[in-house]
C-alpha positions as CSV (number, residue, x, y, z in Angstrom):
1,M,-62.8,44.7,-37.7
2,C,-66.2,45.5,-39.3
3,G,-67.5,45.5,-42.9
4,I,-69.0,48.5,-44.7
5,V,-70.9,48.7,-48.0
6,G,-72.5,51.5,-49.9
7,L,-74.3,51.9,-53.2
8,F,-75.4,55.1,-55.0
9,L,-77.5,54.5,-58.1
10,K,-77.2,57.0,-61.0
11,K,-79.9,55.6,-63.1
12,D,-83.6,55.1,-62.2
13,D,-84.0,51.7,-63.8
14,L,-81.7,50.1,-61.2
15,R,-83.8,51.5,-58.2
16,P,-86.0,48.4,-57.8
17,K,-82.8,46.3,-57.4
18,L,-81.1,48.4,-54.8
19,G,-82.0,46.2,-51.8
20,D,-81.1,43.1,-53.6
21,M,-77.7,44.4,-54.7
22,L,-76.9,45.8,-51.2
23,T,-77.9,42.6,-49.6
24,D,-75.5,40.6,-51.7
25,M,-72.7,43.1,-50.9
26,L,-73.5,43.0,-47.2
27,I,-73.5,39.2,-47.0
28,T,-69.9,39.0,-48.4
29,M,-68.8,41.1,-45.4
30,T,-70.1,38.5,-42.9
31,E,-66.6,37.4,-41.7
32,R,-65.8,41.0,-40.9
33,G,-68.7,41.4,-38.6
34,P,-70.9,38.5,-37.5
35,D,-72.3,40.2,-34.3
36,S,-75.0,42.4,-35.9
37,A,-75.9,44.1,-39.1
38,G,-77.9,47.0,-40.5
39,I,-78.9,48.8,-43.6
40,A,-80.2,52.3,-44.4
41,I,-82.3,52.5,-47.5
42,Y,-83.1,55.8,-49.2
43,G,-86.4,55.3,-51.1
44,D,-88.4,57.7,-53.1
45,D,-89.5,60.8,-51.2
46,G,-93.1,60.7,-50.0
47,E,-95.3,63.5,-48.6
48,G,-94.5,63.4,-45.0
49,V,-92.1,61.9,-42.5
50,K,-91.1,58.3,-41.8
51,I,-90.0,57.2,-38.4
52,T,-88.4,53.8,-38.1
53,V,-88.7,52.3,-34.6
54,Q,-87.7,49.0,-33.0
55,S,-89.0,46.9,-30.1
56,D,-87.8,43.8,-28.4
57,T,-91.5,42.9,-27.8
58,P,-93.2,43.9,-31.1
59,D,-96.3,41.8,-30.6
60,V,-97.1,43.9,-27.5
61,D,-95.7,47.3,-28.4
62,F,-97.0,47.4,-32.0
63,A,-100.5,46.2,-31.2
64,G,-102.8,49.2,-31.6
65,L,-99.9,51.5,-32.3
66,E,-101.5,53.2,-35.3
67,D,-104.5,54.2,-33.4
68,D,-102.5,55.3,-30.3
69,L,-100.1,57.5,-32.3
70,S,-102.9,59.0,-34.4
71,K,-104.7,60.1,-31.2
72,A,-101.5,61.4,-29.6
73,A,-100.3,63.3,-32.7
74,G,-103.7,64.5,-33.7
75,V,-103.3,63.4,-37.3
76,A,-103.8,60.3,-39.4
77,V,-100.8,57.9,-38.9
78,S,-99.9,54.7,-40.8
79,V,-97.8,52.0,-39.3
80,K,-96.0,49.2,-41.3
81,V,-94.7,46.5,-39.1
82,V,-91.6,44.6,-40.3
83,S,-90.5,42.0,-37.7
84,T,-89.0,43.9,-34.7
85,H,-89.2,47.2,-36.6
86,A,-92.1,49.5,-37.6
87,V,-92.2,52.3,-40.1
88,I,-94.5,55.1,-39.0
89,K,-95.7,57.6,-41.6
90,A,-97.4,60.9,-40.9
91,P,-97.6,64.5,-42.3
92,L,-94.2,66.3,-41.9
93,A,-95.7,69.0,-39.6
94,A,-96.5,66.2,-37.1
95,E,-92.9,65.0,-36.7
96,A,-92.2,66.6,-33.3
97,A,-95.5,65.5,-31.7
98,L,-95.1,62.0,-33.2
99,L,-91.5,61.6,-31.9
100,A,-92.7,62.6,-28.4
101,A,-95.5,60.1,-28.6
102,V,-93.1,57.3,-29.8
103,E,-90.6,58.0,-27.1
104,A,-93.4,58.1,-24.4
105,K,-94.3,54.5,-25.5
106,G,-90.6,53.5,-24.9
107,L,-89.9,52.6,-28.6
108,R,-86.4,52.9,-29.9
109,V,-86.0,55.3,-32.8
110,M,-83.7,53.9,-35.5
111,G,-84.1,56.8,-37.9
112,V,-86.2,59.7,-39.0
113,G,-86.6,61.3,-42.5
114,E,-88.6,61.8,-45.6
115,S,-86.8,59.0,-47.5
116,M,-84.6,57.0,-45.1
117,E,-85.5,53.8,-43.4
118,I,-83.1,52.0,-41.1
119,Y,-83.2,48.3,-40.2
120,K,-80.7,46.8,-37.8
121,E,-80.5,43.9,-35.4
122,I,-78.2,41.4,-33.7
123,G,-77.4,38.5,-36.0
124,L,-75.7,37.5,-39.2
125,P,-76.1,39.8,-42.2
126,K,-78.0,37.2,-44.2
127,D,-80.5,36.6,-41.4
128,V,-81.0,40.3,-40.7
129,A,-81.5,41.1,-44.4
130,E,-84.0,38.2,-44.7
131,R,-85.8,39.2,-41.5
132,F,-86.6,42.7,-42.9
133,G,-87.1,41.8,-46.5
134,I,-84.2,44.1,-47.6
135,R,-83.9,42.4,-51.0
136,E,-87.4,43.6,-52.0
137,M,-86.7,47.2,-51.1
138,G,-86.0,49.8,-53.8
139,G,-84.5,53.2,-53.7
140,S,-81.8,55.6,-54.9
141,H,-79.0,54.7,-52.5
142,G,-78.1,52.9,-49.3
143,I,-75.4,52.0,-46.9
144,G,-74.8,48.9,-44.7
145,H,-72.6,47.5,-42.0
146,T,-71.6,44.3,-40.4
147,R,-70.3,44.7,-36.9
148,M,-67.6,42.9,-34.8
149,A,-68.0,44.6,-31.5
150,T,-64.8,45.8,-29.8
151,E,-65.6,48.8,-27.5
152,S,-69.3,48.3,-26.5
153,A,-71.9,45.7,-26.0
154,V,-73.6,43.7,-28.8
155,T,-77.1,45.3,-28.9
156,T,-79.5,46.6,-31.4
157,L,-78.8,50.2,-30.4
158,G,-75.1,49.5,-30.8
159,A,-75.5,48.2,-34.3
160,H,-74.8,50.5,-37.3
161,P,-76.0,52.7,-39.1
162,F,-76.3,55.4,-36.5
163,S,-78.7,58.3,-37.3
164,T,-78.5,61.6,-35.5
165,A,-80.5,63.9,-37.8
166,D,-83.3,63.6,-40.3
167,D,-82.3,61.6,-43.4
168,Q,-78.7,61.3,-42.2
169,C,-76.8,58.2,-41.0
170,L,-73.3,56.9,-40.7
171,V,-71.4,53.5,-40.7
172,H,-67.9,53.2,-39.5
173,N,-64.9,50.8,-39.5
174,G,-62.3,51.7,-36.9
175,S,-62.1,53.2,-33.4
176,L,-62.2,56.9,-32.3
177,S,-59.9,57.7,-29.4
178,N,-61.4,61.1,-28.5
179,H,-65.1,60.2,-28.6
180,N,-65.7,60.9,-24.9
181,S,-64.3,64.4,-25.1
182,M,-66.2,65.0,-28.4
183,R,-69.4,63.7,-26.8
184,R,-69.0,66.3,-24.0
185,K,-68.4,69.1,-26.6
186,L,-71.5,68.1,-28.5
187,A,-73.6,68.0,-25.4
188,K,-72.6,71.6,-24.6
189,K,-74.1,72.5,-28.0
190,G,-77.3,70.6,-27.2
191,V,-76.4,67.5,-29.3
192,F,-76.8,64.3,-27.3
193,T,-76.1,60.7,-28.0
194,K,-78.0,57.7,-26.8
195,T,-75.3,55.0,-26.6
196,E,-71.7,54.7,-25.6
197,N,-70.7,53.7,-29.2
198,D,-68.0,55.9,-30.7
199,T,-69.6,55.7,-34.1
200,E,-72.6,57.6,-32.8
201,V,-70.3,60.4,-31.8
202,G,-69.0,60.5,-35.4
203,A,-72.5,60.7,-36.7
204,A,-73.5,63.4,-34.3
205,Y,-70.4,65.4,-35.1
206,I,-71.2,65.4,-38.9
207,S,-74.9,66.2,-38.2
208,S,-73.9,69.0,-35.9
209,R,-71.6,70.5,-38.6
210,I,-74.4,70.3,-41.2
211,A,-76.9,71.9,-38.9
212,D,-74.4,74.7,-38.4
213,G,-74.4,75.3,-42.2
214,A,-71.6,73.1,-43.5
215,S,-72.0,71.1,-46.6
216,L,-71.6,67.3,-46.5
217,G,-68.1,67.7,-47.9
218,E,-67.2,70.3,-45.4
219,A,-68.6,68.2,-42.5
220,L,-66.5,65.2,-43.6
221,E,-63.4,67.3,-44.0
222,G,-64.0,68.5,-40.4
223,T,-63.6,64.9,-39.1
224,L,-60.0,64.9,-40.2
225,E,-59.2,67.8,-37.9
226,D,-61.6,67.1,-35.0
227,L,-61.8,63.4,-34.6
228,D,-58.8,61.3,-33.5
229,G,-58.3,57.6,-34.2
230,F,-58.6,55.2,-37.1
231,F,-61.7,55.5,-39.2
232,T,-63.3,54.9,-42.5
233,F,-66.7,56.7,-42.6
234,V,-69.5,56.2,-45.1
235,T,-72.3,58.6,-44.5
236,G,-75.7,58.8,-46.1
237,T,-77.9,61.8,-46.6
238,K,-81.2,62.4,-48.4
239,N,-79.3,63.4,-51.6
240,G,-76.4,61.0,-51.6
241,F,-73.5,59.5,-49.7
242,G,-69.9,60.4,-48.8
243,V,-66.7,58.7,-47.9
244,V,-63.7,59.7,-45.8
245,R,-60.7,57.9,-44.4
246,D,-58.4,59.1,-41.6
247,P,-54.8,60.2,-42.6
248,V,-53.3,56.8,-41.7
249,A,-56.0,54.8,-43.6
250,C,-55.2,51.5,-42.1
251,K,-58.8,50.3,-42.5
252,P,-59.4,48.7,-45.9
253,A,-61.6,50.4,-48.4
254,I,-62.3,50.1,-52.1
255,M,-64.6,52.0,-54.5
256,A,-66.0,51.3,-58.0
257,E,-67.8,53.6,-60.4
258,T,-69.6,53.0,-63.7
259,E,-72.2,55.0,-65.6
260,D,-74.9,53.3,-63.5
261,Y,-73.6,53.5,-60.0
262,V,-70.9,54.2,-57.4
263,A,-70.1,51.5,-54.9
264,F,-68.1,51.3,-51.7
265,A,-66.9,48.3,-49.7
266,S,-64.3,47.2,-47.2
267,E,-63.2,44.5,-49.7
268,Y,-63.4,44.1,-53.5
269,R,-65.2,40.8,-53.3
270,A,-68.4,42.7,-52.3
271,F,-68.5,44.0,-55.9
272,A,-68.4,40.6,-57.5
273,D,-72.1,40.4,-58.5
274,L,-72.6,44.1,-59.4
275,P,-73.7,44.6,-63.0
276,G,-70.9,45.8,-65.3
277,I,-68.2,45.6,-62.6
278,E,-65.8,44.3,-65.2
279,A,-65.7,47.7,-66.9
280,A,-65.9,49.8,-63.7
281,R,-63.2,52.2,-62.6
282,V,-61.9,50.7,-59.4
283,W,-59.7,52.5,-56.9
284,E,-58.7,52.7,-53.2
285,P,-59.9,56.0,-51.7
286,E,-56.9,58.1,-50.6
287,P,-56.2,58.9,-47.0
288,A,-57.5,62.2,-45.6
289,T,-59.6,62.7,-48.8
290,V,-63.3,63.3,-49.0
291,Y,-65.4,61.7,-51.7
292,F,-69.2,62.3,-52.1
293,W,-71.9,62.0,-54.7
294,E,-75.3,63.7,-54.6
295,R,-78.4,63.7,-56.7
């Protein structure tokens, strides 16, 4: 049992409030997942790439990091440290060299993209959100997750969201039964996962389909044919987010839409503080049906 939230803003005047709204939604899902929590925020696109990294010893690993990475990548690099995470910014052309330098230093990559930042850690949702200052973050859309671990250890890397391609990430409530065979199939295509978590396989599958030319909608439809088990997926991309539930749809899900936003949650109570929720169109997403919204 885990908790999922997602929020896609249609109007720019709400963007400064994205982190605050998502935080309230995530905290209401605490009982569904007290082990760890995470949020992906899609902010305004900048000129360049952002790499979010994590360290268990940030005082050591982040000391002098800006200078070290600038020398290794051969370009000017900026580093913003936020507790155990750091957001590294550099010109887009330096992405490959920067990733190699980051991995050589043993830092864990949480996510890469032009607009996406991912923050996740062990702990209660309210503590994780406070630790990273999520309430103060603005953006166009975001997704979040509270985890109750069932099939793998409680670790930072095991927390959601999982990101397996630039500006793409996934949160999941459920359990995939064919994740090991799918992991092998993806590896044969050169797509590798870093953890034993089944959700990362789902994320890698969707990223692989998109890399092969599928649209977000087509990639989500593919999960209904190629992934077995119980799942509710919410995926984020640079331009929007999508939702799909397996054909049995035993995992709870609810959606709400107004002129200002589209919201997703595992339970309706996550919508309680959203502006204008009283007038929203509220519905339960159908089984084996894809929903997605893009800018």
